[in-house]
C-alpha positions, 0 to 999 in steps of 0.5 A: 536826391537830386533830379526826384521829386517825392511824391505819396499816394493816400487811397482810401483813407492812408498812405499807400507809399511813396513814389520817386518821379525822375527828372526827365533826362535821367527818365531818358537815359533808363528807357534807352537801357530797357527793352520789352518783348511782347508774346504773340505781337506781330512782329514784321512778318517779312523779316526775320528774326534777327532783323526784327531784333535789329530794328530799333536799336539801329533806329532808335539808338542810332546803333551801328547795324554790325553791332546791334547785330552782334548784340541780336544775334548773341541775344538769339543764342542765349534763347535758343540756348534756354530753349534747348535746356528747358526741352531736357524736363 
């Protein structure tokens, strides 16, 4: 596979499996599509939920503000809908 290197992991005398490492450019592309949300992690307290959500796309991915707001608004709507659906149980 182009752009990947494979290595075996050995522990306690047996082969634990293979790990594939991607080239830096492939990792960078993948990282740009990933996101993480930490629970109980302090956000910017002086900003709204929407402002906290658009911070990284604007600063790191150079997304235009209008596009970031549209995506964040959609995510917040999904989250609120999910919360409403869960409260029915």
